[in-house]
C-alpha positions in Angstrom: 5.2 -12.5 10.9 6.9 -15.8 10.1 6.7 -14.9 6.3 8.6 -11.7 6.9 11.3 -13.5 8.9 11.8 -16.1 6.2 12.0 -13.2 3.6 14.9 -11.6 5.5 16.7 -15.0 5.8 16.4 -15.5 2.0 17.5 -12.0 1.2 20.6 -12.3 3.4 21.7 -15.4 1.5 21.6 -13.6 -1.9 25.0 -12.5 -3.3 23.5 -9.4 -4.8 21.8 -8.2 -1.6 21.0 -4.5 -1.3 23.0 -2.5 1.2 19.7 -1.3 2.6 17.1 -3.3 4.4 14.1 -4.1 2.3 10.8 -2.6 3.5 8.5 -5.1 5.2 5.4 -5.8 3.1 2.0 -4.7 4.3 0.0 -7.2 6.4 -2.6 -7.3 3.6 -1.9 -10.3 1.4 -1.0 -12.6 4.3 -3.5 -15.1 5.7 -2.8 -15.5 9.3 -3.6 -18.8 10.9 -6.6 -19.1 13.1 -5.9 -19.5 16.8 -7.7 -22.0 19.1 -10.4 -19.7 20.3 -13.8 -20.6 18.8 -15.5 -18.3 16.3 -18.4 -17.8 18.7 -16.2 -16.1 21.2 -15.0 -13.7 18.5 -18.6 -12.9 17.7 -19.5 -12.4 21.4 -16.4 -10.2 22.0 -17.4 -8.0 19.0 -20.9 -7.5 20.4 -19.6 -6.8 23.9 -17.1 -4.2 22.6 -20.0 -2.3 21.1 -23.1 -3.1 23.1 -21.7 -4.6 26.4 -21.9 -3.2 29.9 -19.8 -4.2 33.0 -20.8 -3.6 36.6 -17.9 -4.2 39.0 -19.3 -4.0 42.6 -17.4 -4.6 45.8 -18.4 -8.3 45.8 -19.9 -9.0 42.4 -18.9 -8.9 38.8 -21.7 -8.6 36.3 -21.6 -8.3 32.5 -24.6 -7.6 30.3 -25.3 -7.2 26.6 -28.2 -5.2 25.1 -29.8 -5.5 21.7 -33.2 -4.7 20.2 -35.3 -7.6 19.1 -37.5 -5.4 17.0 -35.1 -3.1 15.2 -32.3 -5.7 14.9 -34.1 -8.9 14.9 -31.4 -10.8 13.0 -28.7 -9.6 15.4 -30.8 -10.5 18.4 -31.4 -14.0 17.1 -27.6 -14.3 16.4 -26.8 -13.4 20.0 -29.2 -16.0 21.3 -27.6 -18.7 19.1 -24.1 -17.6 20.1 -24.8 -17.7 23.9 -26.5 -21.1 23.5 -23.4 -22.5 21.8 -21.1 -21.1 24.4 -23.3 -22.4 27.2 -23.1 -19.1 29.1 -25.8 -18.9 31.8 -27.8 -15.6 31.6 -31.2 -14.1 32.1 -33.1 -11.7 30.0 -34.7 -8.4 30.9 -36.9 -6.7 28.2 -37.7 -3.0 28.1 -40.9 -1.5 26.8 -39.1 -0.3 23.7 -38.1 -3.8 22.6 -34.5 -3.7 23.8 -33.5 -6.9 25.6 -30.7 -7.0 28.1 -28.8 -10.3 28.4 -27.5 -10.4 32.0 -24.8 -13.0 32.7 -24.4 -14.7 36.1 -21.2 -14.4 38.1 -19.7 -17.5 36.7 -20.3 -16.6 33.1 -19.1 -13.0 33.7 -15.8 -14.3 35.1 -15.4 -16.6 32.1 -16.0 -13.7 29.7 -13.6 -11.3 31.4 -10.8 -13.8 31.0 -10.8 -13.0 27.3 -10.2 -9.3 27.9 -6.9 -7.7 29.1 -8.6 -6.1 32.2 -11.9 -5.0 33.5 -12.8 -3.0 30.4 -14.9 -4.8 27.9 -14.8 -1.8 25.5 -11.0 -2.2 25.0 -9.8 -4.5 22.3 -7.8 -7.5 23.7 -4.3 -7.5 22.4 -4.3 -11.2 21.5 -7.0 -10.5 19.0 -4.5 -9.1 16.5 -2.7 -12.5 16.3 -5.9 -14.2 15.1 -6.7 -15.5 11.7 -8.4 -13.5 9.0 -11.7 -15.5 9.2 -11.8 -14.9 12.9 -11.2 -11.2 12.4 -13.9 -11.0 9.8 -16.4 -12.4 12.3 -15.3 -9.9 14.9 -15.5 -7.0 12.5 -19.0 -8.1 11.4 -20.2 -8.3 15.0 -18.9 -4.8 15.7 -20.5 -3.4 12.6 -23.8 -5.0 13.5 -23.6 -3.4 16.9 -22.4 0.2 16.3 -22.0 0.3 12.5 -23.9 1.1 9.4 -23.5 -1.4 6.5 -25.2 1.0 4.1 -22.6 3.8 4.8 -19.9 1.3 5.6 -19.1 3.3 8.8 -18.3 2.3 12.3 -18.8 4.8 15.2 -17.6 5.0 18.8 -17.0 7.5 21.5 -13.7 5.8 22.2 -10.7 6.9 20.1 -8.6 3.8 21.0 -11.4 1.4 20.0 -11.8 3.3 16.6 -8.1 2.9 15.9 -8.2 -0.8 16.9 -11.2 -1.3 14.6 -9.2 0.4 11.8 -6.3 -1.9 12.4 -8.4 -5.0 12.0 -10.1 -3.5 8.9 -6.7 -2.8 7.4 -5.5 -6.3 8.0 -8.5 -7.6 6.2 -7.6 -5.4 3.2 -9.9 -2.4 3.6 -8.9 1.1 2.8 -10.1 3.2 5.7 -10.3 6.8 6.9 -11.1 8.2 10.4 -13.0 11.4 11.2 -14.2 13.0 14.4 -17.7 14.6 14.3 -18.4 17.9 15.9 -20.2 16.0 18.7 -16.9 14.3 19.6 -17.9 10.9 18.3 -15.3 9.1 16.2 -16.1 7.3 13.0 -14.1 4.9 10.8 -15.2 4.6 7.2 -14.5 1.4 5.2 -13.9 2.6 1.7 -13.1 -0.6 -0.3 -11.0 -3.7 -0.1 -7.5 -3.3 -1.5 -6.3 -5.1 -4.5 -4.4 -8.2 -3.3 -0.7 -8.1 -4.0 1.8 -10.9 -3.9 4.8 -10.4 -1.7 8.2 -12.0 -1.7 8.4 -15.2 0.4 11.0 -17.1 -1.7 13.7 -15.8 -4.1 16.4 -17.2 -6.4 19.0 -16.0 -8.9 18.7 -17.0 -12.6 21.7 -18.9 -13.9 23.2 -17.1 -16.9 26.5 -16.5 -18.6 25.6 -12.9 -18.8 25.9 -10.4 -15.9 23.0 -11.0 -13.5 21.2 -7.9 -12.4 17.7 -9.2 -11.8 16.2 -11.2 -8.9 13.2 -13.4 -9.7 10.9 -14.5 -7.0 8.2 -17.2 -6.5 5.3 -15.0 -5.5 6.3 -11.7 -7.0 9.4 -9.6 -7.9 11.8 -7.3 -6.3 13.5 -6.3 -9.5 12.2 -8.4 -12.4 13.7 -9.6 -15.7 11.9 -9.9 -19.0 10.0 -13.0 -18.1 8.9 -11.4 -14.9 7.1 -8.6 -16.6 9.5 -5.6 -16.9 10.9 -5.5 -20.4 12.5 -2.0 -20.4 16.1 -2.6 -21.2 18.6 -0.7 -19.0 16.1 0.2 -16.2 16.7 -3.1 -14.4 20.4 -2.3 -14.1 19.6 1.2 -13.0 17.3 -0.1 -10.2 20.1 -2.3 -9.0 22.6 0.6 -9.1 20.2 2.7 -7.0 20.1 0.0 -4.3 23.9 -0.2 -4.3 24.4 3.6 -3.8 26.4 4.7 -0.8 23.5 6.8 0.4 19.8 6.2 0.1 18.2 8.8 -2.2 15.6 9.3 -4.9 16.7 9.0 -8.5 15.0 9.3 -11.9 15.6 6.7 -14.6 14.6 8.2 -17.9 15.9 9.0 -21.4 15.6 12.7 -21.1 13.7 12.8 -24.3 10.0 13.6 -25.1 8.0 12.4 -28.2 4.6 13.0 -29.5 1.9 10.5 -30.4 2.5 11.4 -34.1 6.2 10.5 -33.8 5.2 7.2 -32.1 2.9 6.4 -35.1 5.5 7.5 -37.7 8.3 5.3 -36.2 6.1 2.3 -35.6 4.7 2.1 -39.1 8.1 3.0 -40.6 9.7 0.1 -38.8 7.4 -2.3 -40.8 7.7 -0.4 -44.1 4.3 1.4 -43.9 3.1 5.0 -44.0 1.2 5.8 -40.8 -1.1 8.2 -42.5 -2.6 5.4 -44.6 -3.7 3.5 -41.5 -4.4 6.0 -38.7 -7.5 8.2 -38.5 -7.5 11.3 -36.2 -10.9 12.1 -34.5 -10.8 15.6 -33.2 -13.5 14.9 -30.6 -10.8 12.9 -28.6 -8.4 15.8 -28.6 -8.2 17.2 -25.0 -9.0 20.9 -24.7 -6.1 21.5 -22.3 -2.8 19.7 -22.5 -0.1 19.4 -19.9 3.3 20.9 -20.7 6.2 18.7 -21.9 6.7 15.8 -19.5 10.4 14.9 -19.6 12.3 12.7 -17.1 15.7 14.2 -16.1 18.3 11.4 -15.4 21.1 13.9 -14.7 21.3 12.9 -11.0 21.5 9.2 -11.8 24.2 9.8 -14.3 26.3 12.0 -12.0 26.1 9.9 -8.8 25.5 6.4 -10.2 27.1 6.6 -13.6 23.9 5.3 -15.2 22.9 6.2 -18.7 19.9 5.1 -20.8 20.8 2.3 -23.1 17.4 2.0 -24.9 16.3 5.2 -26.6 13.0 5.9 -28.4 13.7 4.1 -31.7 15.1 1.0 -30.0 12.1 0.9 -27.7 9.6 1.1 -30.6 11.5 -1.8 -32.3 11.2 -3.9 -29.2 7.5 -3.2 -28.8 6.6 -3.9 -32.5 8.7 -7.1 -32.6 6.9 -8.3 -29.5 3.5 -7.5 -31.0 4.4 -9.3 -34.3 5.6 -12.3 -32.4 2.3 -12.4 -30.5 0.3 -12.3 -33.7 2.4 -15.2 -35.2 
């Protein structure tokens, strides 16, 4: 993606660049540009992937598309409109159960097959993945209308490769997905929910300051943020940078190595402003959890030994920062 390439160029120009390559962001969050193929072709390709049929004889090439005009009247009408707009010559053959087969003539069949990678209309064309999000939404909807269930948000197919291609498109569009194979051998892709949209780095700059710069602020998000960017825990920002500068990539814990109760939090907060916490806090026993976890303490020993990092903001200092910020907001 062009955004990812620009991201790397910008990062390389930074003086405080990490020694390790930054991970490429997920495709979700980017809006790809539409290509020149009309939206009606995306709709027809989606229907053909699910409900199409190709007969390749010695001398003839014939493609057909089937749909019920009684069970799926809306989809049947949509196919009629689509074929009319694409001006594809075809004839109809209706069965006793209400299923109508749209049979394309040789010229129309040859035109359709040019949009696929070969003579398999149930295999996703590779160029599809370079299409715009709106075009992919049309394709996904057509496939769901053909072999999917909107109620269960599930798409099914006998073809494993088509299921994975469907999953890729759904992922690009921001869906969380999962794939299962039924006992019958049929594959199904479940669309769980659209992901929360995140902002990824496309431009970055360094803040000018007389102090030592540890933080990188960005236009559409943050790599490591300063106070104004949303992370106001003093000392951790420097620790993050030290992790990125380590000779060997590894996992580190940045923590104070202390643990405190809610009671201590209340005591210190009210004490900071000259009040007794017991005069202002009411304890309701119905909110006390029947089972508590054991003490949760972060161990920064590894970060101290390898990076030389130590916490600069302890419990009391952190309480002071939080209370001061709240008082300033009230003023």
